[in-house]
ROVEX-279526 format. One line per 4 residues: their letters; for each residue x, y, z of C-alpha. Coordinates in pm, 1 decimal. Layout:
REM ROVEX-279526
A) X/Y/Z | ... $
END
This chain:
REM ROVEX-279526
XXXX) 0.0/0.0/0.0 | 143.3/334.8/-104.3 | 208.7/597.7/164.7 | -37.8/891.2/131.6 $
XXXX) 75.9/1165.1/-104.2 | -32.8/1428.8/145.3 | 286.9/1372.9/345.6 | 502.6/1486.2/56.8 $
XXXX) 259.8/1760.1/-43.6 | 309.5/1905.3/303.2 | 685.0/1880.9/265.0 | 668.7/2085.0/-55.9 $
XXXX) 616.1/2395.3/156.0 | 876.2/2672.2/105.3 | 1050.5/2588.7/432.1 | 1171.2/2254.2/303.4 $
XXXX) 1140.3/1937.6/100.0 | 1211.5/1601.3/262.5 | 1373.4/1329.6/53.9 | 1415.1/964.3/136.1 $
XXXX) 1786.2/881.9/172.9 | 1860.4/543.0/334.3 | 2240.1/559.4/288.9 | 2439.9/735.3/566.6 $
XXXX) 2659.1/1024.7/454.6 | 3036.6/971.0/475.4 | 3334.9/1180.7/369.8 | 3682.7/1111.6/235.9 $
XXXX) 3960.8/1135.4/497.9 | 4130.7/1409.5/293.7 | 3825.5/1629.5/348.1 | 3600.4/1810.1/105.1 $
XXXX) 3765.8/2147.7/167.4 | 4104.5/2008.2/63.4 | 3960.5/1860.0/-255.7 | 3772.4/2184.0/-327.7 $
XXXX) 4096.8/2378.5/-314.7 | 4282.7/2124.6/-526.9 | 4011.1/2107.1/-793.3 | 3955.5/2482.6/-810.1 $
XXXX) 4329.7/2547.4/-838.5 | 4353.1/2295.8/-1123.3 | 4056.2/2443.9/-1312.9 | 4188.5/2799.1/-1276.1 $
XXXX) 4539.4/2691.2/-1372.4 | 4404.2/2523.6/-1686.4 | 4223.9/2842.0/-1791.3 | 3877.4/2687.1/-1756.4 $
XXXX) 3753.4/2952.9/-1514.0 | 3864.3/3266.5/-1334.9 | 3985.1/3281.1/-973.1 | 3691.5/3337.9/-739.7 $
XXXX) 3430.5/3259.8/-1004.9 | 3112.3/3087.7/-892.7 | 3220.6/2741.9/-1013.4 | 3510.6/2755.5/-765.6 $
XXXX) 3256.8/2803.9/-483.1 | 3007.6/2526.0/-556.1 | 3183.0/2260.6/-341.8 | 3264.6/2011.2/-615.5 $
XXXX) 3544.5/1865.4/-404.9 | 3305.6/1808.2/-115.8 | 3067.0/1633.8/-355.2 | 3343.8/1395.2/-465.3 $
XXXX) 3463.6/1346.2/-106.5 | 3115.9/1223.3/-12.2 | 3050.1/1025.2/-329.1 | 3385.4/844.2/-320.4 $
XXXX) 3502.0/833.1/41.7 | 3700.9/511.1/-12.8 | 3930.5/603.2/-303.0 | 4291.9/704.8/-251.8 $
XXXX) 4374.9/1072.7/-203.1 | 4543.1/1085.5/-545.3 | 4235.4/930.2/-705.9 | 4005.5/1172.7/-521.1 $
XXXX) 4203.8/1470.8/-650.4 | 4195.8/1338.5/-1007.6 | 3819.6/1274.4/-988.8 | 3761.5/1623.6/-847.7 $
XXXX) 3946.4/1772.0/-1144.4 | 3747.7/1548.8/-1381.3 | 3422.2/1664.9/-1219.2 | 3526.7/2030.6/-1250.5 $
XXXX) 3593.0/1969.8/-1619.4 | 3259.5/1792.2/-1661.4 | 3055.0/2065.7/-1493.0 | 3227.6/2338.4/-1693.0 $
XXXX) 3188.4/2139.8/-2015.1 | 2817.7/2098.1/-1940.2 | 2782.6/2475.0/-1894.2 | 2983.9/2541.3/-2210.7 $
XXXX) 2753.0/2322.0/-2418.5 | 2458.7/2518.1/-2278.6 | 2615.2/2826.6/-2435.9 | 2650.2/2638.7/-2766.4 $
XXXX) 2287.6/2524.6/-2774.4 | 2214.3/2762.0/-3062.4 | 2512.2/2630.6/-3259.5 | 2480.0/2248.9/-3249.2 $
XXXX) 2728.1/2199.4/-3533.1 | 2998.4/2367.1/-3326.0 | 2899.4/2161.6/-3019.8 | 2923.0/1837.1/-3218.7 $
XXXX) 3260.1/1926.7/-3368.5 | 3404.7/2021.2/-3030.2 | 3274.5/1695.4/-2881.6 | 3453.1/1503.1/-3154.8 $
XXXX) 3774.5/1689.8/-3076.7 | 3736.9/1606.7/-2705.8 | 3693.9/1238.2/-2782.4 | 4010.3/1246.2/-2990.3 $
XXXX) 4209.7/1401.9/-2705.9 | 4131.1/1111.4/-2475.9 | 4251.6/862.4/-2736.5 | 4536.9/1067.0/-2887.9 $
XXXX) 4654.7/1302.0/-2613.3 | 4985.0/1390.1/-2780.3 | 4804.9/1570.3/-3061.9 | 4577.9/1863.2/-2969.2 $
XXXX) 4393.2/1977.6/-3283.3 | 4291.3/2309.5/-3120.4 | 4571.9/2407.3/-2882.6 | 4401.6/2739.1/-2805.5 $
XXXX) 4091.7/2569.4/-2664.0 | 4122.2/2531.0/-2283.0 | 3875.7/2240.7/-2275.1 | 4097.8/2035.0/-2502.0 $
XXXX) 4428.9/2129.6/-2344.3 | 4295.5/2069.4/-1993.0 | 4150.9/1735.2/-2100.7 | 4498.6/1626.5/-2206.2 $
XXXX) 4627.5/1709.9/-1858.2 | 4326.0/1540.2/-1704.4 | 4404.3/1221.0/-1891.0 | 4751.9/1227.9/-1735.6 $
XXXX) 4600.0/1257.2/-1386.5 | 4353.3/973.4/-1446.8 | 4609.5/738.6/-1602.6 | 4822.8/777.1/-1289.8 $
XXXX) 4533.8/629.1/-1088.1 | 4399.8/362.7/-1324.9 | 4545.7/56.8/-1492.0 | 4511.8/33.9/-1873.3 $
XXXX) 4195.3/-178.8/-1859.4 | 4020.2/56.8/-1619.9 | 4129.7/356.6/-1826.7 | 3989.3/192.6/-2140.5 $
XXXX) 3653.0/147.3/-1966.6 | 3658.6/507.4/-1846.4 | 3726.1/632.0/-2200.8 | 3433.3/427.8/-2327.8 $
XXXX) 3197.3/559.9/-2059.2 | 3321.8/913.5/-2116.8 | 3235.1/873.9/-2486.5 | 2882.4/768.7/-2389.2 $
XXXX) 2853.6/1068.4/-2157.3 | 2959.5/1310.5/-2431.2 | 2706.7/1145.5/-2661.2 | 2440.4/1195.3/-2395.0 $
XXXX) 2522.5/1565.2/-2386.4 | 2459.6/1589.0/-2760.9 | 2143.5/1380.6/-2724.0 | 2003.7/1642.9/-2487.1 $
XXXX) 2098.2/1921.7/-2729.6 | 1905.4/1735.3/-2999.1 | 1597.0/1715.3/-2776.5 | 1622.4/2088.7/-2707.0 $
XXXX) 1613.0/2166.6/-3078.1 | 1291.9/1968.3/-3132.9 | 944.4/2114.9/-3119.7 | 796.9/1802.1/-2958.4 $
XXXX) 893.1/1718.7/-2598.3 | 1043.7/1378.4/-2516.9 | 832.9/1098.8/-2376.3 | 917.3/977.4/-2027.3 $
XXXX) 1091.2/673.4/-2174.2 | 1300.7/877.1/-2415.9 | 1395.2/1120.1/-2142.4 | 1503.6/837.8/-1910.6 $
XXXX) 1711.8/679.2/-2187.0 | 1885.5/1008.2/-2259.6 | 1935.9/1096.0/-1894.4 | 2110.6/766.1/-1826.1 $
XXXX) 2401.5/882.7/-2041.7 | 2381.3/1258.5/-2005.1 | 2420.3/1223.8/-1627.3 | 2780.4/1107.1/-1666.3 $
XXXX) 2741.4/831.2/-1408.5 | 2923.9/573.4/-1619.8 | 3272.5/715.1/-1554.8 | 3193.4/731.4/-1181.5 $
XXXX) 3094.5/365.0/-1178.7 | 3409.3/258.9/-1365.4 | 3628.2/463.0/-1129.6 | 3482.8/332.0/-801.9 $
XXXX) 3687.2/10.5/-773.8 | 4021.5/101.6/-932.2 | 4024.0/437.9/-755.6 | 4004.3/250.9/-424.6 $
XXXX) 4269.9/-2.9/-522.5 | 4066.3/-304.8/-633.0 | 3993.3/-421.4/-984.7 | 3649.3/-441.8/-1142.7 $
XXXX) 3686.2/-631.4/-1468.4 | 3476.2/-559.5/-1774.7 | 3288.8/-883.6/-1708.6 | 3217.2/-770.1/-1350.9 $
XXXX) 3108.9/-416.0/-1431.6 | 2886.4/-510.4/-1724.5 | 2733.7/-819.5/-1564.2 | 2354.4/-766.3/-1609.3 $
XXXX) 2282.5/-774.4/-1234.9 | 2567.6/-533.0/-1162.3 | 2443.3/-302.8/-1442.6 | 2092.9/-311.2/-1292.8 $
XXXX) 2233.0/-222.4/-950.0 | 2445.8/59.5/-1093.7 | 2145.2/216.5/-1262.4 | 1933.5/174.3/-948.6 $
XXXX) 2196.0/386.4/-770.0 | 2225.4/658.5/-1030.2 | 1868.1/701.9/-1151.5 | 1766.6/840.4/-809.1 $
XXXX) 2067.4/1073.4/-830.4 | 1954.4/1205.5/-1168.4 | 1602.9/1271.2/-1036.8 | 1747.3/1469.8/-745.9 $
XXXX) 1974.6/1654.8/-986.2 | 1675.6/1738.8/-1206.5 | 1497.0/1881.8/-904.4 | 1795.4/2091.6/-805.4 $
XXXX) 1851.0/2209.0/-1161.2 | 1500.3/2346.8/-1215.2 | 1597.2/2708.7/-1154.7 | 1921.2/2681.1/-1352.5 $
XXXX) 1756.4/2505.4/-1647.4 | 1469.6/2756.4/-1654.2 | 1721.3/3038.7/-1674.2 | 1893.7/2866.2/-1968.1 $
XXXX) 1567.0/2801.3/-2150.9 | 1586.9/2424.2/-2091.7 | 1293.9/2380.6/-1855.1 | 1104.2/2192.9/-2128.5 $
XXXX) 1358.3/1909.9/-2113.7 | 1316.0/1750.2/-1772.6 | 1161.6/1444.8/-1614.2 | 891.1/1664.6/-1464.7 $
XXXX) 779.8/1812.0/-1796.0 | 793.9/1468.6/-1960.6 | 572.0/1323.8/-1687.8 | 334.5/1620.2/-1702.5 $
XXXX) 300.1/1598.2/-2080.8 | 267.0/1220.7/-2108.5 | 23.2/1179.6/-1820.8 | -157.4/1518.6/-1842.4 $
XXXX) -44.5/1622.2/-1494.1 | -14.7/1961.8/-1331.8 | 327.0/2072.9/-1211.1 | 283.7/1968.7/-847.0 $
XXXX) 150.9/1624.9/-936.7 | 436.2/1572.7/-1183.9 | 686.5/1655.5/-908.4 | 515.7/1405.7/-680.0 $
XXXX) 520.9/1143.0/-954.4 | 895.3/1194.8/-1001.6 | 951.7/1176.0/-625.9 | 756.5/850.1/-620.2 $
XXXX) 979.4/708.1/-895.1 | 1283.0/823.8/-696.2 | 1172.2/635.5/-385.9 | 1058.7/334.5/-584.1 $
XXXX) 1402.1/299.7/-742.2 | 1579.7/346.8/-408.6 | 1375.0/63.8/-257.0 | 1482.8/-153.8/-548.4 $
XXXX) 1845.7/-48.3/-502.5 | 1848.9/-170.5/-143.6 | 1726.9/-515.1/-250.8 | 1977.0/-542.5/-536.3 $
XXXX) 2252.6/-427.3/-302.6 | 2170.7/-708.2/-59.8 | 2198.2/-958.8/-344.6 | 2539.4/-829.4/-449.0 $
XXXX) 2676.6/-802.9/-96.1 | 2652.3/-1182.0/-92.8 | 2823.2/-1217.5/-431.3 | 3122.2/-1454.8/-426.0 $
XXXX) 3329.7/-1201.8/-620.2 | 3496.9/-982.1/-354.5 | 3530.3/-682.4/-585.9 | 3161.5/-692.5/-678.6 $
XXXX) 3054.1/-718.0/-313.8 | 3273.3/-422.0/-223.0 | 3141.0/-221.5/-520.0 | 2785.8/-289.5/-397.0 $
XXXX) 2878.4/-153.7/-54.3 | 3052.7/159.7/-181.3 | 2872.8/285.5/-493.7 | 2553.5/402.0/-311.7 $
XXXX) 2751.7/676.7/-138.8 | 2666.3/886.9/-444.3 | 2303.6/901.3/-324.4 | 2354.2/1099.7/-0.3 $
XXXX) 2633.9/1292.9/-169.7 | 2389.8/1405.1/-439.7 | 2112.4/1489.0/-193.8 | 2339.2/1706.8/21.0 $
XXXX) 2518.7/1862.3/-277.8 | 2186.7/1956.9/-435.4 | 2065.9/2102.6/-106.8 | 2376.2/2309.8/-31.5 $
XXXX) 2572.0/2390.2/-348.2 | 2574.0/2740.9/-491.6 | 2535.2/2572.2/-830.0 | 2169.1/2514.8/-746.2 $
XXXX) 2097.2/2767.7/-472.7 | 2195.8/3071.0/-679.7 | 2141.6/3181.2/-1035.5 | 2328.1/3438.6/-1240.4 $
XXXX) 2283.5/3616.2/-1570.2 | 2559.2/3764.5/-1782.3 | 2695.3/4076.5/-1615.5 | 2496.6/4023.5/-1293.9 $
XXXX) 2592.4/3898.5/-948.6 | 2464.3/3571.4/-805.9 | 2107.8/3579.0/-677.1 | 1920.3/3324.2/-463.0 $
XXXX) 1728.5/3069.6/-667.1 | 1361.0/3003.8/-597.3 | 1336.6/2641.1/-487.9 | 1264.7/2451.7/-165.5 $
XXXX) 1540.2/2354.0/72.3 | 1610.8/1980.6/78.6 | 1662.4/1764.3/386.7 | 1712.3/1385.3/405.1 $
XXXX) 1456.7/1148.1/555.7 | 1530.9/792.0/671.1 | 1186.4/664.4/568.9 | 1002.1/663.9/235.7 $
XXXX) 724.8/921.3/209.5 | 552.1/792.1/-102.6 | 636.4/432.0/-174.7 | 588.2/107.0/12.6 $
XXXX) 938.6/-52.0/23.1 | 781.6/-398.0/-3.6 | 613.2/-309.4/-333.9 | 870.5/-417.8/-591.6 $
XXXX) 652.5/-405.8/-902.3 | 827.0/-243.5/-1201.7 | 722.0/106.0/-1311.5 | 523.4/144.0/-1636.6 $
XXXX) 831.5/247.0/-1835.2 | 1003.0/-44.1/-2017.6 | 1311.2/176.5/-2054.8 | 1395.0/118.3/-1687.0 $
XXXX) 1151.2/-160.0/-1586.5 | 1410.2/-419.5/-1692.7 | 1611.6/-329.6/-1381.9 | 1342.0/-486.1/-1161.3 $
XXXX) 1374.0/-815.6/-1352.1 | 1707.1/-880.1/-1177.9 | 1554.6/-911.7/-833.5 | 1613.3/-1253.9/-685.6 $
XXXX) 1300.4/-1455.2/-594.1 | 1202.5/-1419.2/-227.4 | 1373.8/-1671.4/-1.1 | 1139.1/-1928.8/153.3 $
X) 1063.4/-1866.1/518.1 $
END
């Protein structure tokens, strides 16, 4: 039986929005402040942003420290730099939305840098030159097999960025299924998944990482993160003219819902997927492969990291227009809850979207009592 919607409706008041988050927050021993300084210094030194600019104050290092508390310090620094690059690249493509040909060409150049770092086709472009340095940092933390998987997942992420640009240029909004398919790649979660084991000193083989059950678990971790990110990005995306490309608008259009009901429907899907994640995690914690069991224990740290980052980062709590100072964004504050507000955790029926319903098919049958 589903928990009454009125509990979440009440939490949509301006004073705060409660979100189910069953994973305790942890932080890397190096500390988020240390990683923030290291990542900001790298981004400024690479010419990607100016000293003191807003991107240097959005706590990207703290986000990584909480999402990957078990990796080595060197790996945490490299991932913080990678995340700085990714956020700035995402913003840069927003600026190129009216020139998709340029965005596609630059994406092709970026892919080439990761495969041929000794040859920079556009040496004056800071995104390409910094990506060459970023590859050096990542290769120092990953063995060749792990680096090959990261390149592949990075390619998929860049393709997801272009996929979103394509949806923006259309007159018809995406269906819920199409949006979920696009968001899977545009979120950039693939490189994070690949990095989790090797960054902490244990190997996840290609067979391990792309095992169907492991893939289902990985997506059950990151789909909730993307829904939270969509919620936090509402003000930013509205400012950039992208508010028509979101899970909320897709749900509203496909199911003829008003805005509040669409938000509730997305929150329900968030909780529903988290309940699934906990069951899949339990299956993998008993996996005979030590690396897979450890991956199952560690990957979900991205969930509380995303909730807290969305609730506290200046990336989502402020907006800015060209030539203007930061201003507070209009959105509810977010706080974690240890209990679901909308979904019965024992209800493990798949959602009505085949694009993600396959994840539920990997649940093990209930054990006899």
